[in-house]
N, C-alpha and C positions, 0 to 999 in steps of 0.2 A: 172488420176488425173487432176484437173483443173489447169489453169495457176497459180492461187494463191497458191495452194497446192504444185505445182512444184517449184515455187519460194521459198517457205518456206523450202522445202526439200533440195534444193541446196544452200540455204543461199544467194539468189540473190533477186533483185527487180522484181516486177511484170512486169514492163515495159521492163526489159531485156528479160524475157521469151517471152513476146509478140513479141519483135523484132526478137528473134530467130525463133519463129513460122512463122512470116511474111517472113523471109529470108530463110526458110527451113533448118535452122541449127539444129532444133529439129523437129521430126515428131509429128504431132498432127492431130486430126480429129475433124471437127465441128459437134457437136451433139446439135441440137436445137440452142440455143443462146450461147452455151459454147464451148470452145476448150477443148478437152480431150487429154491428153498426156499419152501414155502407160508407165507403170512403167519400162518396159524394156528399154525405151528411157533414163530414168533418170539413169539407171544402166550402160549405155554405157560409156566406158572409155573416149571417146572423149568429152562427155558432162561433165563428172566429171572434166576433165582437164580444160575445158573452165570455169566452175564454179570456180575452184580454182584460175585461172588467174584473173577472174573478181573480186573475193573477195580480192585478193592481190592488184590489181590495185586500188580498192576503199580504201583499208587500206592506201596505199601510198599517195593517194590524201588527205585523212583525216589528215594524219601526216603532210603533207606539209602545209595545211591550218592552223593547230594548231601551227606549227613552225612559220609561217608568222604572226599569231596573237600575239604570244609571243614576236616576234621581234618588232612589232608595239607597244605593251605595254611597252617594254623596252625603245624604242625611246621616247614614250610619257613621261615616267618617267624621262628620262634624260633632256628633254626639260623643264619640270616643275621645275627643280632644279635651 
């Protein structure tokens, strides 16, 4: 699988998978201009756990940003009264 396909399969960003390849967290082989990641790597429990943690971390950041934006909107509303 390519880096893009791997990212889609794991629900992560392409740059995350590139970083994992660069730091040897996931095994990949360079074929021409592309990195190829064996499907057996994607099925490894360690990779699945990392992907789950990454998605959970992203979800918490998104929620924090949304909460902060709602708080700013609330403060703006109070100031305009």
